[in-house]
BADO-882800 format. One record per residue: residue number from 1; residue in three letters; x, y, z of N, C-alpha, C in turn. Coordinates in steps of 0.2 Angstrom, whole numbers, plus 5000, padded with zeros to 4 digits. Layout:
BEGIN
PT    nr   rest   n_c1   n_c2   n_c3   ca_c1   ca_c2   ca_c3   c_c1   c_c2   c_c3
PT   NUM    Ala      X      Y      Z       X       Y       Z      X      Y      Z
...
//
This chain:
BEGIN
PT    nr   rest   n_c1   n_c2   n_c3   ca_c1   ca_c2   ca_c3   c_c1   c_c2   c_c3
PT     1    Met   4775   4163   4684    4779    4166    4689   4785   4170   4686
PT     2    Asn   4784   4176   4685    4789    4180    4682   4792   4184   4688
PT     3    Asn   4799   4183   4689    4802    4187    4694   4804   4194   4692
PT     4    Pro   4803   4199   4696    4805    4205    4694   4812   4206   4694
PT     5    Pro   4815   4210   4689    4823    4211    4689   4825   4214   4696
PT     6    Ile   4831   4212   4698    4834    4215    4704   4837   4221   4702
PT     7    Ile   4836   4227   4705    4839    4233    4704   4845   4234   4709
PT     8    Lys   4850   4235   4706    4856    4236    4710   4858   4243   4711
PT     9    Asp   4858   4245   4717    4860    4252    4719   4867   4252   4722
PT    10    Glu   4869   4258   4725    4875    4258    4728   4876   4254   4734
PT    11    Arg   4870   4253   4738    4870    4249    4744   4871   4242   4743
PT    12    Thr   4868   4240   4738    4868    4233    4735   4875   4231   4733
PT    13    Arg   4878   4235   4729    4885    4234    4727   4890   4234   4732
PT    14    Thr   4889   4239   4737    4894    4239    4743   4893   4232   4747
PT    15    Ile   4887   4230   4748    4886    4224    4752   4889   4218   4748
PT    16    Glu   4889   4218   4741    4892    4212    4737   4899   4213   4738
PT    17    Asp   4902   4219   4737    4909    4219    4737   4912   4217   4744
PT    18    Ala   4908   4219   4750    4910    4217    4756   4910   4209   4757
PT    19    Ser   4905   4206   4754    4905    4199    4754   4910   4196   4750
PT    20    Tyr   4912   4198   4745    4918    4196    4741   4924   4197   4745
PT    21    Arg   4925   4202   4748    4931    4203    4752   4932   4198   4758
PT    22    Val   4926   4196   4761    4926    4191    4766   4928   4185   4763
PT    23    Gly   4925   4183   4758    4927    4177    4755   4934   4176   4752
PT    24    Phe   4937   4182   4750    4944    4182    4747   4948   4181   4753
PT    25    Asn   4947   4185   4759    4951    4184    4765   4951   4177   4768
PT    26    Ile   4945   4174   4768    4945    4167    4770   4949   4162   4766
PT    27    Ile   4949   4163   4759    4952    4159    4755   4960   4160   4756
PT    28    Cys   4962   4166   4756    4969    4168    4756   4972   4165   4763
PT    29    Tyr   4969   4167   4768    4972    4165    4775   4971   4157   4776
PT    30    Gly   4966   4154   4773    4966    4147    4773   4971   4144   4769
PT    31    Leu   4973   4147   4764    4979    4144    4760   4985   4145   4763
PT    32    Leu   4986   4151   4767    4992    4152    4771   4993   4147   4776
PT    33    Val   4987   4146   4780    4987    4141    4785   4989   4134   4782
PT    34    Asp   4986   4132   4777    4987    4126    4773   4995   4125   4771
PT    35    Leu   4997   4131   4769    5004    4131    4767   5009   4129   4773
PT    36    Phe   5007   4132   4779    5011    4131    4785   5011   4124   4787
PT    37    Phe   5005   4121   4787    5004    4114    4790   5007   4109   4785
PT    38    Arg   5007   4111   4779    5010    4106    4774   5017   4106   4774
PT    39    Ser   5020   4112   4775    5027    4113    4775   5030   4110   4782
PT    40    Val   5026   4110   4787    5029    4107    4793   5028   4100   4793
PT    41    Leu   5022   4097   4791    5020    4090    4792   5023   4086   4786
PT    42    Tyr   5024   4089   4780    5027    4086    4774   5032   4090   4771
PT    43    Pro   5038   4090   4774    5044    4094    4772   5047   4093   4765
PT    44    Asn   5045   4087   4763    5048    4085    4756   5043   4087   4750
PT    45    Glu   5037   4090   4752    5033    4092    4747   5034   4099   4745
PT    46    Ser   5033   4101   4739    5033    4108    4737   5027   4112   4738
PT    47    Val   5027   4117   4741    5020    4121    4742   5020   4128   4739
PT    48    Trp   5025   4129   4734    5025    4135    4730   5019   4136   4726
PT    49    Asp   5016   4131   4723    5010    4132    4719   5005   4136   4723
PT    50    Leu   5004   4133   4729    4998    4137    4733   5000   4144   4735
PT    51    Phe   5007   4145   4737    5009    4151    4739   5009   4156   4733
PT    52    Ala   5010   4153   4727    5009    4158    4721   5002   4160   4720
PT    53    Leu   4997   4156   4722    4990    4157    4721   4988   4163   4726
PT    54    Val   4991   4163   4732    4990    4169    4737   4993   4175   4734
PT    55    Val   4999   4175   4732    5003    4181    4729   4999   4184   4723
PT    56    Ile   4998   4179   4718    4994    4182    4712   4988   4185   4714
PT    57    Ser   4984   4182   4718    4977    4185    4720   4978   4192   4723
PT    58    Gly   4983   4193   4727    4985    4199    4730   4987   4204   4725
PT    59    Phe   4991   4202   4720    4993    4207    4714   4987   4208   4710
PT    60    Ala   4983   4204   4709    4977    4205    4705   4972   4210   4708
PT    61    Ser   4971   4210   4714    4967    4215    4717   4970   4222   4717
PT    62    Thr   4977   4222   4718    4981    4228    4718   4981   4231   4711
PT    63    Ile   4982   4227   4706    4982    4230    4699   4975   4233   4698
PT    64    Tyr   4970   4229   4700    4963    4232    4698   4962   4238   4702
PT    65    Gln   4964   4239   4708    4963    4245    4711   4967   4251   4708
PT    66    Ala   4973   4249   4706    4978    4254    4703   4974   4257   4696
PT    67    Arg   4972   4252   4692    4968    4254    4686   4962   4259   4687
PT    68    His   4959   4258   4693    4953    4262    4694   4955   4268   4699
PT    69    Lys   4962   4269   4700    4964    4274    4704   4961   4275   4711
PT    70    Thr   4961   4269   4714    4958    4269    4721   4963   4268   4727
PT    71    Leu   4969   4267   4725    4974    4266    4730   4976   4272   4734
PT    72    Pro   4978   4271   4740    4980    4277    4744   4985   4281   4741
PT    73    Pro   4986   4287   4744    4991    4291    4741   4998   4289   4741
PT    74    His   5000   4286   4746    5007    4284    4747   5008   4276   4747
PT    75    Phe   5004   4273   4743    5004    4266    4743   5010   4263   4741
PT    76    Leu   5014   4265   4736    5020    4262    4734   5025   4263   4739
PT    77    Arg   5026   4268   4742    5031    4270    4747   5030   4265   4753
PT    78    Ser   5023   4264   4755    5021    4260    4761   5023   4253   4760
PT    79    Met   5022   4251   4754    5023    4244    4752   5031   4242   4751
PT    80    Leu   5034   4247   4749    5042    4247    4749   5044   4246   4756
PT    81    Ile   5042   4250   4761    5044    4250    4768   5042   4243   4771
PT    82    Leu   5036   4241   4770    5034    4235    4772   5038   4229   4769
PT    83    Gly   5040   4229   4763    5044    4224    4760   5051   4223   4763
PT    84    Val   5054   4229   4764    5061    4229    4767   5060   4227   4774
PT    85    Ala   5055   4229   4778    5054    4227    4785   5053   4219   4785
PT    86    Val   5049   4216   4781    5048    4209    4781   5054   4205   4779
PT    87    Ala   5058   4208   4774    5064    4205    4772   5069   4205   4778
PT    88    Leu   5070   4210   4781    5074    4210    4787   5072   4206   4793
PT    89    Leu   5066   4206   4794    5063    4201    4799   5064   4194   4797
PT    90    Ser   5063   4192   4791    5064    4185    4789   5071   4183   4789
PT    91    Ala   5076   4188   4787    5083    4186    4788   5085   4185   4795
PT    92    Ala   5083   4189   4799    5084    4188    4807   5081   4182   4809
PT    93    Leu   5075   4180   4807    5072    4174    4809   5076   4168   4807
PT    94    Val   5078   4168   4800    5083    4163    4798   5089   4162   4801
PT    95    Phe   5092   4168   4803    5098    4168    4807   5098   4164   4813
PT    96    Val   5092   4166   4817    5091    4163    4824   5090   4156   4823
PT    97    Ile   5086   4154   4818    5084    4147    4817   5091   4143   4816
PT    98    Leu   5095   4145   4812    5101    4142    4810   5106   4142   4816
PT    99    Lys   5106   4147   4820    5110    4147    4826   5108   4141   4831
PT   100    Phe   5101   4141   4832    5098    4136    4836   5099   4129   4834
PT   101    Arg   5099   4128   4827    5100    4121    4824   5107   4119   4825
PT   102    Lys   5112   4123   4825    5119    4121    4827   5119   4119   4834
PT   103    Ile   5116   4122   4839    5116    4120    4846   5114   4113   4847
PT   104    Trp   5108   4112   4844    5105    4105    4845   5109   4100   4841
//
């Protein structure tokens, strides 16, 4: 029973990459949901190790794409704008939470 070798063409590689993307998204979003519930249910436990896994995996895929020159043309500018927007939104959310905490 000699199995013939599997020939990988562009379609096969595209389907494999799509399956890896789905798996990566499930793991990352699952970790983020786990982070949320752990921080709510167990406030004394540190969840930075899991958060670091999500951040490092995102950086790894971005660095890989940058090395192969497949990033969109204005990627860095878009990420900078997104980072500033997220920082401002986070600061506003913390301000609102602290205001409501003083009321109760």
